[in-house]
C-alpha positions as CSV (number, residue, x, y, z in Angstrom):
1,M,95.3,-89.2,14.3
2,N,96.3,-90.8,17.8
3,W,93.5,-89.5,20.3
4,R,95.7,-91.3,23.3
5,R,98.8,-89.2,22.5
6,T,96.5,-85.9,21.9
7,F,94.6,-86.4,25.5
8,T,98.7,-87.5,27.3
9,L,99.4,-84.0,25.9
10,L,95.8,-82.5,26.5
11,I,96.7,-83.7,30.4
12,K,100.2,-81.7,30.8
13,E,99.1,-78.5,29.4
14,F,97.0,-78.8,32.1
15,Q,99.3,-80.0,34.5
16,E,101.4,-76.8,33.7
17,L,98.6,-74.3,33.5
18,F,97.1,-75.4,37.4
19,R,101.0,-75.2,38.0
20,D,101.2,-71.4,38.4
21,R,99.0,-69.8,40.6
22,K,99.8,-66.5,39.0
23,V,98.0,-67.6,35.5
24,L,95.1,-69.3,37.7
25,A,94.1,-65.9,39.3
26,I,94.6,-64.0,36.4
27,I,92.2,-66.4,34.9
28,F,89.7,-67.3,37.3
29,V,89.8,-64.8,39.9
30,S,89.9,-61.7,37.9
31,P,87.3,-61.9,35.5
32,I,85.3,-61.9,38.4
33,V,86.7,-59.1,40.2
34,Q,86.3,-57.0,37.2
35,L,82.8,-57.8,36.4
36,I,81.8,-56.8,40.1
37,I,83.3,-53.6,39.9
38,F,82.5,-53.0,36.2
39,G,78.6,-53.6,36.9
40,Y,78.8,-50.4,40.0
41,A,81.2,-48.3,37.0
42,A,79.5,-48.9,34.1
43,T,77.0,-47.1,34.2
44,Y,75.0,-44.1,31.7
45,D,72.9,-42.7,34.6
46,V,73.9,-39.1,35.2
47,K,73.7,-38.2,38.9
48,N,74.9,-35.5,41.2
49,I,75.8,-33.0,38.1
50,P,78.3,-30.5,39.7
51,L,76.1,-27.3,39.2
52,G,77.3,-23.6,40.4
53,I,74.8,-20.7,40.5
54,L,75.6,-16.9,40.2
55,D,72.3,-15.1,41.6
56,H,71.8,-11.4,40.7
57,D,68.9,-11.6,42.3
58,Q,68.9,-12.6,45.6
59,T,65.4,-12.9,46.7
60,S,63.1,-15.0,48.0
61,M,61.7,-16.2,44.7
62,S,65.8,-17.0,43.1
63,R,66.8,-18.9,46.7
64,K,63.1,-20.8,45.6
65,L,64.6,-21.8,42.2
66,I,67.9,-22.8,44.2
67,Q,66.8,-24.9,46.5
68,S,64.4,-27.2,44.0
69,L,67.3,-28.1,42.0
70,Q,69.0,-29.0,45.5
71,A,66.2,-30.8,46.2
72,S,66.6,-33.4,43.5
73,D,68.8,-36.2,43.1
74,I,70.1,-34.7,39.6
75,F,71.7,-31.8,40.3
76,T,74.4,-30.8,43.8
77,V,74.4,-27.2,43.9
78,D,78.4,-27.2,44.8
79,R,79.8,-23.1,43.7
80,I,77.5,-20.3,44.5
81,L,79.7,-17.5,42.4
82,N,80.4,-13.5,43.1
83,S,80.9,-12.5,39.3
84,E,80.4,-13.8,35.9
85,N,84.8,-13.7,35.7
86,Q,84.7,-17.1,37.8
87,I,82.3,-19.1,35.6
88,D,85.1,-19.9,32.6
89,S,88.1,-21.3,35.5
90,L,85.0,-23.4,36.9
91,L,84.1,-25.0,33.9
92,Q,87.4,-25.3,32.8
93,T,88.9,-27.1,35.7
94,N,85.8,-29.8,35.8
95,E,84.2,-28.3,39.5
96,V,81.0,-27.5,38.1
97,W,79.1,-29.0,34.3
98,C,76.8,-25.8,34.6
99,V,76.5,-22.2,36.0
100,L,73.0,-21.2,35.9
101,Q,72.9,-17.4,36.3
102,V,69.4,-16.2,37.7
103,P,69.0,-12.6,36.4
104,R,68.2,-9.5,38.6
105,S,64.3,-9.2,37.7
106,F,63.7,-13.1,38.1
107,A,61.1,-12.4,41.2
108,D,60.1,-9.8,39.4
109,D,59.7,-10.7,36.2
110,I,57.7,-14.0,37.8
111,A,55.6,-11.9,39.3
112,S,54.2,-9.5,36.5
113,G,53.9,-12.4,34.1
114,K,57.2,-11.6,31.8
115,P,59.1,-14.7,30.6
116,V,62.4,-15.3,32.2
117,D,65.9,-16.2,30.8
118,L,67.9,-18.1,32.8
119,G,71.5,-18.0,31.4
120,A,72.7,-21.2,31.7
121,A,76.6,-22.4,31.0
122,I,77.2,-26.3,29.9
123,D,80.8,-27.8,29.7
124,A,80.0,-29.7,26.1
125,A,83.6,-31.1,26.6
126,N,82.0,-34.3,27.2
127,S,78.9,-34.1,25.0
128,N,76.5,-36.6,26.0
129,S,77.4,-35.3,29.5
130,A,75.9,-31.9,28.2
131,M,73.3,-33.4,26.2
132,I,71.9,-34.9,29.4
133,T,72.2,-32.0,31.5
134,A,70.3,-29.5,29.5
135,N,67.3,-32.2,29.4
136,Y,67.9,-32.2,33.2
137,L,68.0,-28.8,33.5
138,Q,64.8,-28.1,31.3
139,G,63.1,-30.9,32.9
140,A,63.9,-29.3,36.7
141,I,62.8,-25.8,35.5
142,A,59.4,-27.2,33.7
143,R,58.7,-28.6,37.2
144,F,59.9,-25.2,39.2
145,N,57.4,-23.5,36.8
146,E,54.6,-26.0,37.5
147,D,55.2,-25.5,41.3
148,I,55.1,-21.9,41.1
149,L,51.8,-21.6,38.8
150,A,50.3,-24.8,41.6
151,Q,50.7,-21.7,44.4
152,R,49.5,-19.1,42.4
153,I,46.3,-21.0,42.0
154,A,45.8,-22.1,45.5
155,S,46.3,-18.9,46.7
156,S,44.2,-17.1,44.7
157,G,41.2,-20.1,45.2
158,G,41.3,-22.2,42.4
159,V,42.1,-19.6,39.6
160,A,45.5,-17.4,39.2
161,A,44.6,-13.9,39.2
162,K,47.0,-12.8,36.7
163,P,49.1,-14.7,34.0
164,V,53.1,-15.9,35.7
165,G,55.9,-15.7,34.3
166,M,57.6,-18.7,33.0
167,V,61.2,-19.4,33.1
168,A,62.9,-21.0,30.4
169,P,67.2,-22.1,30.3
170,K,68.8,-20.0,27.7
171,L,71.8,-22.3,26.8
172,R,75.5,-21.4,25.8
173,I,77.3,-24.7,25.1
174,W,81.1,-23.8,25.6
175,Y,84.0,-25.7,24.6
176,N,82.1,-27.7,22.0
177,P,79.5,-25.7,20.8
178,D,78.1,-28.5,18.0
179,L,78.1,-31.1,20.6
180,E,80.3,-33.5,18.5
181,S,81.0,-36.6,19.8
182,R,84.4,-37.3,18.3
183,N,85.9,-33.8,19.8
184,F,85.1,-35.6,22.9
185,N,86.1,-39.3,22.1
186,V,89.6,-39.3,20.0
187,P,91.7,-36.9,22.9
188,A,90.3,-40.5,25.2
189,M,91.6,-42.9,22.2
190,V,94.9,-40.9,21.8
191,V,95.2,-41.8,25.5
192,Q,94.4,-45.4,25.1
193,I,96.6,-45.7,22.0
194,L,99.4,-44.2,24.4
195,V,99.0,-46.9,26.9
196,L,98.5,-49.9,24.6
197,V,102.1,-49.1,22.9
198,T,103.8,-47.7,26.2
199,L,102.2,-50.7,28.8
200,M,102.4,-53.8,26.6
201,L,106.4,-53.3,25.3
202,T,107.6,-52.8,28.4
203,S,105.4,-55.3,30.5
204,M,107.7,-57.8,28.7
205,A,110.8,-55.8,28.2
206,I,112.7,-57.3,31.7
207,V,110.8,-60.8,31.2
208,R,112.4,-61.2,28.0
209,E,115.9,-61.0,29.4
210,K,114.8,-63.8,31.9
211,E,113.5,-65.8,29.2
212,F,116.6,-65.5,26.6
213,G,119.2,-66.0,29.5
214,T,120.8,-62.6,30.0
215,M,119.1,-61.4,33.2
216,E,122.3,-63.0,34.8
217,Q,125.0,-61.0,32.6
218,L,122.9,-57.8,33.7
219,I,123.0,-58.8,37.3
220,V,126.7,-58.9,37.5
221,T,127.6,-55.7,36.5
222,P,127.7,-52.6,38.4
223,V,124.4,-51.6,36.8
224,R,122.3,-50.5,39.7
225,P,118.7,-51.4,39.7
226,S,117.2,-48.3,39.0
227,E,119.4,-47.3,36.4
228,L,117.9,-50.7,34.8
229,I,115.0,-49.8,35.5
230,I,115.0,-46.2,33.9
231,G,117.2,-48.2,30.8
232,K,114.9,-50.3,29.7
233,A,112.3,-47.6,30.0
234,L,113.5,-44.6,28.0
235,P,113.7,-46.4,24.5
236,Y,110.1,-46.7,24.7
237,A,109.2,-43.4,26.2
238,F,110.8,-42.2,23.2
239,I,108.4,-44.5,21.0
240,G,106.0,-43.4,22.8
241,M,107.0,-39.3,21.5
242,I,107.0,-40.3,18.2
243,D,103.2,-41.9,18.7
244,I,101.4,-39.1,20.5
245,S,103.1,-37.1,17.9
246,L,102.0,-39.1,15.3
247,I,98.3,-40.0,16.7
248,S,97.9,-36.2,17.5
249,A,98.5,-35.1,13.9
250,V,95.6,-37.6,12.8
251,A,93.0,-36.7,15.6
252,V,94.1,-33.0,14.9
253,F,94.5,-33.2,10.7
254,Y,92.0,-36.3,9.9
255,F,89.6,-35.9,12.3
256,K,89.1,-32.1,12.4
257,V,89.6,-32.3,16.2
258,P,90.7,-28.9,17.6
259,L,93.6,-28.3,19.4
260,V,92.9,-24.8,21.5
261,G,96.1,-25.6,24.0
262,S,99.7,-25.5,23.8
263,L,101.3,-28.4,22.0
264,T,104.1,-27.7,24.4
265,L,102.0,-28.7,27.0
266,L,100.4,-31.5,25.6
267,F,104.0,-33.1,24.9
268,F,105.3,-32.2,28.1
269,T,102.2,-33.6,29.8
270,S,102.3,-37.0,28.1
271,L,105.5,-37.3,29.4
272,I,104.8,-37.3,32.6
273,F,101.6,-40.0,31.6
274,M,104.1,-42.5,30.0
275,I,106.1,-42.5,33.8
276,S,103.2,-43.9,34.9
277,T,102.7,-46.3,32.5
278,L,106.0,-47.4,31.6
279,A,106.8,-47.8,35.5
280,I,103.6,-50.0,35.6
281,G,104.4,-52.1,32.5
282,L,108.1,-52.5,34.1
283,L,106.6,-53.9,37.4
284,I,104.8,-56.4,35.3
285,S,107.9,-57.3,34.0
286,T,109.6,-57.9,37.2
287,I,106.4,-60.0,38.6
288,S,106.4,-62.1,35.1
289,A,107.7,-64.9,34.6
290,T,107.3,-65.6,30.6
291,Q,106.0,-62.6,28.6
292,Q,102.9,-64.5,27.7
293,Q,102.4,-63.9,31.8
294,A,103.1,-60.4,31.1
295,M,101.0,-60.0,27.8
296,I,98.4,-61.5,30.1
297,S,99.0,-59.6,32.9
298,A,98.7,-56.1,31.1
299,F,95.5,-56.8,29.4
300,F,93.9,-57.5,32.8
301,F,95.5,-53.7,33.9
302,M,94.5,-52.0,30.9
303,M,90.5,-53.1,30.4
304,P,89.5,-51.9,34.0
305,A,91.9,-48.4,33.8
306,I,90.3,-47.7,30.7
307,L,86.8,-48.1,32.4
308,L,87.5,-46.5,35.3
309,S,89.6,-43.4,33.6
310,G,86.2,-41.7,32.6
311,F,86.7,-42.5,29.1
312,A,83.0,-43.5,28.7
313,F,81.3,-43.0,31.9
314,P,81.3,-40.6,34.1
315,L,83.5,-40.8,37.4
316,E,80.8,-39.0,39.8
317,N,78.3,-41.7,38.6
318,M,80.3,-44.2,40.4
319,P,79.5,-45.4,43.5
320,V,82.2,-43.8,45.8
321,S,84.3,-46.4,46.7
322,I,85.5,-46.8,43.1
323,Q,85.6,-43.4,42.7
324,Y,88.2,-43.7,45.5
325,L,90.0,-46.4,43.6
326,T,90.0,-44.8,40.2
327,Y,92.7,-41.8,42.1
328,L,95.1,-45.1,41.6
329,N,94.8,-44.9,38.1
330,P,96.9,-42.5,35.4
331,L,94.9,-42.6,33.1
332,R,92.0,-41.1,35.2
333,Y,94.4,-37.7,35.2
334,F,95.8,-38.1,31.4
335,I,92.1,-38.4,30.0
336,V,91.1,-34.9,32.3
337,I,94.7,-33.1,30.9
338,I,94.1,-34.1,26.9
339,R,90.4,-33.0,26.7
340,S,91.0,-29.9,28.8
341,I,94.6,-29.0,25.9
342,F,92.3,-30.3,23.0
343,L,89.0,-28.8,23.5
344,K,89.5,-26.0,26.6
345,G,93.1,-24.9,25.9
346,G,93.7,-25.8,29.9
347,S,96.6,-24.1,30.8
348,F,100.0,-25.8,33.2
349,I,98.0,-23.8,36.3
350,S,94.7,-25.1,35.6
351,L,95.6,-28.2,35.1
352,L,98.4,-28.5,38.1
353,D,95.8,-30.3,40.6
354,Q,95.9,-33.1,37.8
355,I,99.6,-32.9,36.7
356,I,100.9,-33.2,40.3
357,P,98.7,-36.1,41.9
358,L,100.3,-38.0,37.9
359,F,103.7,-37.5,38.7
360,V,103.8,-38.3,42.0
361,L,102.0,-41.8,40.8
362,G,104.3,-42.7,38.7
363,I,107.3,-42.3,40.5
364,S,106.4,-44.1,43.4
365,V,105.1,-47.1,41.1
366,L,108.5,-46.8,39.6
367,A,110.5,-46.4,43.0
368,I,108.7,-50.1,43.4
369,A,109.1,-52.0,40.5
370,A,113.0,-50.8,40.9
371,L,112.5,-52.2,44.6
372,R,110.9,-55.2,43.3
373,F,113.7,-56.0,40.9
374,K,116.3,-55.1,43.3
375,K,115.0,-57.8,45.5
376,R,114.6,-60.7,43.0
377,S,118.0,-60.0,41.5
378,A,119.2,-60.1,45.4
């Protein structure tokens, strides 16, 4: 082995590597940025749990319970309900994670020493968050019981004159009654696989034409940039629809994940989601000079996109600045959509607040990719 020749090749490879500023940014800048973002975003701590309250009692004692929940940094009372009919829609649209029902005789039962059951409907589509919510709720109500007992003892000169009714949550687990983590994780994995296939394939679509030397032939044809972009995307959209069919079938029939919602809505929203992923892949392809660069860029997009999607870490627990950043992430919307369709039977109307921004995001990125290609081919 000739070490001199090896060293010469090593120097040449480093020169090639450091000549491309885009690759340098991907190698050195991107990991630092990702670590900073993930350091804040990747947390299993649950805070600011959105809570809905249906207060049938409307007494000073029931208001004291609500105030004690609001005073903690665990719960935020986001909605005060007027009827039980609102519970399903609030849980289905993820506006709240839990709805607490205060019974009509709440204050009277506490005063007379009777046990009090608080109805607590918990969204268990996210089984991990549901278990944490249940534990925190039981802890908060236990502290409320201690406060009431301490006040009763203080007001009676050191000894409770009569027993105090203890309050206990009566939990009702919605959408995933057995708290199966598989039912929560598998639909999100469907999204991951779909992103992996569509993004990786399309990120090399245009740059491959450059490497093969056929881009000039396409440029001199009367094909418009928008037509070329759409023509490049459609075959991969077709592949993506086949993939969503296959992996959804595996999720339902092999992993036994319930598909409660509409199969038609699942395919429709998958198509809208693929507009975004295909557009991002094509945008990467127009920016990249080689297929290798395109693959690296696609990988460095996918990793933060998955972690900032709510796949494993609740978005509500992330810093506000990072939460705003997630609005530019198509995975954020589709993970909510697919979990809702699988576990909650989500309808088109209930998911409209996720479908519209997902569609707008996809069309916007597709337009940027077309403009970028037009600029490069001009």
